[in-house]
C-alpha positions in Angstrom: 0.4 0.1 -0.1 3.2 2.4 0.7 4.5 1.6 -2.4 1.1 2.4 -4.6 0.9 5.8 -2.4 4.3 6.7 -3.4 4.2 6.0 -7.3 0.7 8.0 -7.3 2.4 10.9 -5.7 5.5 10.7 -8.0 3.4 10.5 -11.1 1.2 13.4 -9.8 4.4 15.5 -9.2 5.9 14.2 -12.9 2.7 15.2 -14.5 2.3 18.6 -12.7 6.2 19.5 -13.6 5.4 18.5 -17.4 2.5 20.2 -17.6 4.2 23.4 -16.0 7.1 23.7 -18.6 4.9 24.8 -21.5 3.1 27.5 -19.3 5.5 30.1 -20.7 4.6 30.4 -24.0 3.9 33.6 -25.5 0.4 34.6 -26.6 0.1 35.1 -30.5 -2.6 36.9 -32.1 -5.0 34.4 -34.1 -5.8 34.8 -37.8 -7.8 38.2 -38.0 -6.4 39.3 -34.8 -4.4 42.3 -35.0 -2.4 44.3 -31.8 -3.6 47.7 -31.0 -1.4 50.5 -29.4 -3.4 52.0 -26.4 -3.2 55.7 -26.1 -2.1 57.3 -22.7 -0.5 53.6 -21.3 3.6 55.0 -20.9 4.5 55.3 -17.1 3.5 59.1 -17.2 0.3 58.4 -17.6 -0.2 56.3 -14.5 -1.0 57.1 -10.9 2.2 57.5 -8.8 2.8 58.5 -5.4 2.1 62.6 -6.1 -1.2 62.0 -8.3 -4.1 59.8 -8.8 -4.1 59.4 -12.8 -6.3 57.6 -15.3 -7.4 58.2 -19.2 -10.9 57.5 -20.8 -12.1 57.9 -24.1 -15.5 58.7 -25.6 -16.8 58.3 -29.0 -19.4 60.5 -30.5 -20.8 62.2 -34.0 -19.7 65.5 -32.3 -16.3 66.0 -30.8 -17.4 67.9 -27.7 -19.7 65.1 -26.9 -16.9 62.5 -27.1 -14.6 65.0 -24.9 -17.6 65.5 -22.6 -17.9 61.3 -22.5 -14.7 61.0 -22.1 -13.9 63.7 -19.3 -16.8 62.4 -17.3 -15.7 58.2 -17.7 -12.5 59.7 -16.4 -13.9 61.5 -12.8 -16.0 58.8 -12.8 -12.7 56.2 -12.6 -10.9 58.5 -10.7 -13.3 59.4 -8.1 -13.9 55.1 -7.7 -10.1 55.1 -7.1 -10.2 57.6 -4.6 -12.9 56.9 -2.6 -11.5 53.3 -2.3 -8.2 54.8 -0.9 -10.2 57.2 1.5 -11.7 53.8 2.5 -8.6 52.4 3.5 -7.3 55.8 5.4 -10.7 55.9 7.7 -10.2 52.1 8.4 -6.9 52.1 9.5 -7.7 55.2 11.2 -10.3 53.8 13.6 -8.1 50.8 13.7 -5.5 52.8 15.4 -7.8 55.4 17.2 -7.8 54.3 20.7 -10.3 57.2 22.0 -14.0 57.4 21.4 -16.5 55.6 19.4 -14.3 54.5 16.1 -17.6 53.5 14.4 -19.0 57.0 14.8 -15.8 58.5 13.8 -15.2 56.3 10.8 -18.6 57.3 9.3 -18.3 60.7 10.2 -15.1 60.7 8.3 -16.1 58.5 5.3 -19.3 61.0 4.6 -16.7 64.2 4.8 -14.3 62.2 2.4 -17.4 61.7 0.1 -18.2 65.5 -0.2 -14.3 66.6 -0.3 -13.8 63.9 -3.3 -16.6 65.3 -5.1 -15.5 68.7 -4.5 -11.6 67.7 -5.7 -12.6 66.1 -8.7 -14.4 69.4 -10.6 -10.6 70.7 -10.1 -9.2 67.9 -12.2 -6.6 68.5 -14.3 -5.8 67.4 -18.0 -2.6 65.9 -18.3 -2.8 64.7 -22.2 -5.8 64.7 -24.5 -5.9 63.2 -28.5 -8.8 63.6 -31.0 -9.5 61.0 -34.1 -11.6 61.4 -36.7 -13.0 57.7 -37.9 -13.7 56.6 -41.0 -17.5 56.9 -40.6 -17.3 60.7 -39.9 -17.5 60.1 -35.7 -14.9 61.4 -33.1 -12.9 59.4 -30.4 -11.3 61.7 -28.0 -8.8 60.3 -25.2 -8.1 61.9 -22.2 -5.8 61.4 -19.3 -6.6 63.4 -16.1 -4.8 63.5 -12.7 -5.4 64.7 -8.9 -2.9 66.3 -6.7 -3.0 63.7 -3.6 -1.1 66.7 -1.4 -3.8 68.9 -2.5 -6.5 66.0 -1.7 -5.2 65.6 1.7 -4.7 69.3 2.6 -8.6 69.4 1.5 -9.3 66.5 4.0 -7.4 68.2 6.5 -9.3 71.3 6.3 -12.5 69.7 6.1 -11.5 67.9 9.8 -10.7 71.6 11.0 -14.2 73.1 9.8 -16.5 70.6 11.1 -16.5 71.2 14.9 -17.7 67.7 15.7 -15.1 65.7 13.6 -12.2 68.3 15.1 -12.8 67.3 18.3 -13.0 63.3 17.4 -10.1 63.2 15.1 -6.4 63.7 16.1 -5.4 65.8 12.9 -1.8 64.9 12.6 -2.6 61.2 13.3 -5.3 61.3 10.7 -3.0 63.2 8.5 0.3 60.3 9.0 -2.0 57.7 7.8 -3.5 59.3 5.1 0.0 59.9 3.5 1.0 56.5 4.3 -1.6 55.1 2.6 -2.2 57.4 -0.3 1.3 57.8 -1.2 2.3 54.3 -1.9 
């Protein structure tokens, strides 16, 4: 019985090693497929420790509508990115905050964070933009936009200072330190 188990285990290991040897094949285009170069795919158009960045596109028969669609899509994408990060900041802050009702403070901070993020999204900066006229006469507009992480942190800190309830509950320096630690990764 022992020999059968050893042989079975050996067979499984050998077959898994043989199967993994062919796993590093490059993906090749099949007939009729063509690789497409992505617009704004270089490193300077990606988020880094100083900025949240994203690029999106919009297509329309009208260039201004294509531009509006692309910019709205970019705002929504950056907004979702920022909200997720703010959620981590609040979670880390409430986990480290030993005084008071952490749940209440967390809820208040999240609400304040949503308000600040929404106001900051209106001030996104355009990093780059490109427009293309398509064969059917419509337009495709690409835009890359960014949000300064320091400006967002300053706005959040200022909002905590303005809110009399949060001002008493939140340790501003501790909150900003956690913000910088989470956001600036």
